[in-house]
C-alpha positions as CSV (number, residue, x, y, z in Angstrom):
1,M,0.0,0.0,0.0
2,R,1.2,3.5,-0.8
3,R,-0.5,4.9,2.3
4,D,-2.3,4.0,5.5
5,H,-6.0,3.6,4.8
6,R,-7.0,3.0,8.5
7,P,-9.2,5.5,10.3
8,Y,-7.4,7.2,13.1
9,L,-9.3,5.3,15.8
10,I,-8.4,1.9,14.2
11,K,-4.7,2.8,14.2
12,K,-4.9,4.1,17.7
13,A,-6.6,0.8,18.8
14,Y,-3.8,-1.1,17.0
15,L,-1.1,0.8,18.8
16,N,-2.8,0.3,22.1
17,F,-2.9,-3.4,21.5
18,Q,0.8,-3.4,20.7
19,N,1.5,-1.7,24.0
20,F,-0.7,-4.1,25.8
21,Y,1.0,-7.1,24.2
22,A,4.5,-5.8,25.1
23,K,3.5,-5.1,28.7
24,H,1.6,-8.3,29.2
25,Y,3.8,-10.8,27.3
26,L,7.2,-9.3,26.8
27,R,7.9,-7.3,29.9
28,P,7.8,-10.3,32.3
29,Q,10.6,-11.9,30.2
30,F,13.0,-9.1,30.8
31,E,15.1,-8.7,33.9
32,V,14.7,-4.9,33.4
33,L,12.6,-3.1,30.9
34,G,12.7,0.7,31.1
35,K,10.0,3.3,30.7
36,R,8.4,4.6,27.5
37,Y,9.4,1.7,25.3
38,V,7.9,1.3,21.9
39,F,7.6,-2.2,20.3
40,L,6.3,-2.5,16.8
41,K,4.8,-5.9,16.1
42,P,6.0,-7.2,19.5
43,W,4.6,-10.7,18.8
44,H,7.6,-11.1,16.5
45,V,10.1,-10.4,19.3
46,E,11.5,-13.6,20.9
47,I,13.2,-13.5,24.3
48,F,15.0,-16.5,25.8
49,G,17.1,-16.9,28.9
50,E,18.2,-14.4,31.5
51,P,19.2,-11.8,32.5
52,I,18.2,-9.5,29.6
53,E,17.9,-5.8,30.3
54,L,16.6,-3.1,28.0
55,G,16.7,0.6,29.0
56,N,14.4,3.6,28.8
57,Y,12.9,4.9,25.5
58,A,13.9,1.8,23.5
59,T,12.4,1.3,20.1
60,V,12.2,-2.3,18.9
61,I,10.8,-3.0,15.4
62,A,10.1,-6.6,14.3
63,T,8.4,-8.1,11.3
64,R,7.1,-11.6,10.5
65,D,10.0,-12.4,8.2
66,H,12.7,-10.6,10.3
67,K,12.1,-11.4,14.0
68,V,14.1,-9.8,16.7
69,R,15.8,-12.5,19.0
70,L,17.5,-11.8,22.3
71,S,18.9,-14.9,23.9
72,V,21.1,-16.0,26.7
73,W,22.7,-19.5,26.6
74,P,25.2,-19.6,29.5
75,R,27.9,-22.2,29.7
76,K,27.3,-22.5,33.4
77,K,25.3,-20.8,36.1
78,G,26.0,-17.1,36.6
79,E,27.2,-16.5,33.1
80,G,25.4,-15.0,30.1
81,H,24.0,-11.4,30.2
82,I,22.6,-8.9,27.7
83,R,22.4,-5.3,28.8
84,I,21.1,-2.7,26.3
85,G,21.1,1.0,27.4
86,D,18.7,3.9,27.0
87,Y,17.4,5.4,23.8
88,C,18.5,2.4,21.6
89,L,17.0,1.4,18.3
90,I,16.7,-2.3,17.4
91,S,15.6,-2.9,13.9
92,P,14.0,-6.0,12.2
93,G,16.1,-9.1,12.1
94,V,18.5,-8.2,14.9
95,R,19.8,-11.2,16.8
96,I,21.8,-10.9,20.1
97,S,23.1,-14.1,21.6
98,S,25.1,-14.3,24.8
99,A,27.0,-17.0,26.7
100,S,29.2,-14.6,28.6
101,E,28.2,-10.9,28.5
102,I,27.1,-8.3,25.9
103,R,26.8,-4.7,27.0
104,I,25.4,-2.1,24.6
105,G,25.6,1.6,25.6
106,D,23.0,4.4,25.4
107,N,21.9,5.8,22.0
108,C,23.0,2.8,20.0
109,M,21.3,2.0,16.7
110,L,21.3,-1.6,15.3
111,A,20.2,-1.8,11.7
112,S,18.2,-4.7,10.1
113,G,19.8,-8.1,10.3
114,V,22.6,-7.2,12.7
115,Y,24.0,-10.2,14.7
116,I,26.0,-9.7,17.9
117,T,27.5,-12.7,19.7
118,D,30.0,-13.2,22.5
119,C,30.6,-16.9,21.7
120,D,31.6,-19.3,18.9
121,W,28.9,-21.7,19.9
122,H,31.0,-24.7,18.7
123,G,34.6,-25.6,19.3
124,I,37.0,-25.7,16.4
125,Y,37.9,-29.3,17.1
126,N,35.3,-30.3,19.6
127,R,32.1,-29.6,17.7
128,I,29.8,-30.6,20.7
129,S,31.4,-28.0,23.0
130,I,30.1,-24.4,23.2
131,G,33.5,-23.0,22.2
132,K,35.1,-19.8,23.4
133,A,33.0,-17.0,25.0
134,I,34.5,-13.6,25.5
135,P,32.4,-10.5,26.5
136,V,31.4,-7.9,23.9
137,R,31.1,-4.2,24.7
138,I,29.5,-1.6,22.4
139,E,29.9,1.9,23.8
140,G,27.5,4.8,23.6
141,N,26.1,6.2,20.3
142,V,27.4,3.4,18.1
143,W,25.6,2.8,14.8
144,I,25.9,-0.7,13.4
145,G,24.9,-1.1,9.7
146,D,22.6,-3.5,7.9
147,S,23.6,-7.2,8.3
148,A,26.8,-6.5,10.1
149,I,28.2,-9.2,12.4
150,V,30.0,-8.4,15.7
151,C,32.0,-11.3,17.1
152,K,33.2,-12.4,20.5
153,G,35.7,-10.3,22.5
154,V,35.1,-7.1,20.5
155,T,34.8,-3.6,21.8
156,I,33.3,-0.9,19.6
157,G,34.2,2.6,20.8
158,E,31.9,5.5,21.4
159,N,30.3,7.2,18.3
160,S,31.8,4.8,15.9
161,I,29.9,3.4,12.8
162,V,30.1,-0.1,11.5
163,G,29.3,-0.4,7.8
164,A,26.7,-2.6,6.3
165,G,27.7,-6.2,5.9
166,A,30.9,-5.8,8.0
167,V,32.3,-8.7,10.1
168,V,33.9,-7.2,13.2
169,V,36.4,-9.6,14.7
170,H,38.8,-7.0,16.2
171,S,38.0,-4.0,18.4
172,V,37.1,-0.7,16.8
173,P,38.3,2.6,18.4
174,P,36.0,5.5,19.1
175,N,34.9,8.1,16.5
176,V,35.7,6.1,13.4
177,I,33.9,4.3,10.5
178,A,34.8,0.6,10.1
179,A,33.8,-1.5,7.1
180,G,34.7,-4.8,5.3
181,N,35.3,-8.4,6.1
182,P,37.2,-8.4,8.4
183,A,36.2,-4.9,9.4
184,R,38.9,-2.3,9.4
185,V,38.9,1.5,10.0
186,V,38.3,3.3,6.7
187,K,37.6,6.8,8.0
188,S,37.8,9.0,11.2
189,L,34.9,11.2,12.2
190,N,35.4,14.9,12.0
191,P,36.1,16.1,15.5
192,E,34.8,19.6,14.5
193,E,31.3,18.2,13.9
194,D,28.8,17.9,16.6
195,I,27.1,14.5,17.0
196,T,23.4,14.5,17.8
197,P,22.4,11.3,19.7
198,R,18.9,9.7,19.7
199,S,18.3,11.0,23.3
200,K,18.0,14.5,21.8
201,W,14.8,13.3,20.0
202,F,13.3,12.3,23.4
203,S,14.4,15.5,25.2
204,D,10.6,16.4,25.7
205,P,8.9,13.0,25.5
206,V,5.4,14.3,26.4
207,R,5.5,16.8,23.6
208,L,7.1,14.3,21.2
209,F,4.4,11.6,21.6
210,A,1.7,14.3,21.4
211,E,3.1,15.6,18.1
212,I,3.2,12.0,16.7
213,D,-0.4,11.5,17.7
214,Q,-1.4,14.8,16.2
215,W,0.4,13.9,13.0
216,D,-1.6,10.6,12.8
217,R,-4.8,12.5,13.3
218,E,-4.0,14.8,10.4
219,I,-2.7,12.1,8.0
220,L,-5.6,9.8,8.6
221,R,-8.3,12.4,9.0
222,D,-10.2,11.6,5.8
223,N,-10.0,7.8,6.1
224,T,-13.2,5.9,6.6
225,M,-14.1,2.5,7.8
226,L,-15.6,1.5,4.4
227,G,-12.6,2.8,2.5
228,W,-10.2,0.9,4.7
229,I,-12.1,-2.4,4.3
230,R,-12.3,-1.8,0.5
231,S,-8.5,-1.3,0.4
232,I,-8.0,-4.7,2.0
233,V,-10.5,-6.8,0.0
234,A,-10.3,-4.9,-3.3
235,P,-7.1,-2.9,-3.6
236,K,-6.8,-0.7,-6.7
237,K,-4.1,1.4,-8.3
238,G,-3.2,4.4,-6.1
239,D,-3.8,2.6,-2.8
């Protein structure tokens, strides 16, 4: 569809159902789930193991064909931990798997299909062992591009960007762009440029969510129930 044909009240009811689902079914599965989170299609988010923590103002987007999976598979009791900070964006298809510890700082953005793991999950010679597990740390305001892979033992420094499709097997310093397989630094960020983190967008959350709601009202104002049903059962050119 080129546009949303739903009446405003239908979309509002759908958003409320998403919030209900996340609160009722997902929140109990987290060790910590911060305030004012947004889950889009939360029934396609899979949580396994503990502890898994997700900070304030998180945005998690999942789709039927690109589920979000956060899982902890410890080698032994007391190991395995996923901690994601405040204001983070998790896009469709993101997978994070921990046997040791994965810590992701505030304001990080994980694009579609990103995979982060702190473990090999199989030994090189002993294929029935879990292999090596070394903690991963992703510092604040990092942006990881589409389908990138972050492997065990890696630290990605503050503000850095990992290019789409990169395979990160060595640590990345702060304030750089890394790309390739294996990933290497290809550019340094300009120290003269200010970096605006995602937290800036949430500086006045009450106003922000009110503006989004008002935008929905305006965009969907002329939609009708019959028009919405017609667009589903008999779509036509221009819908």
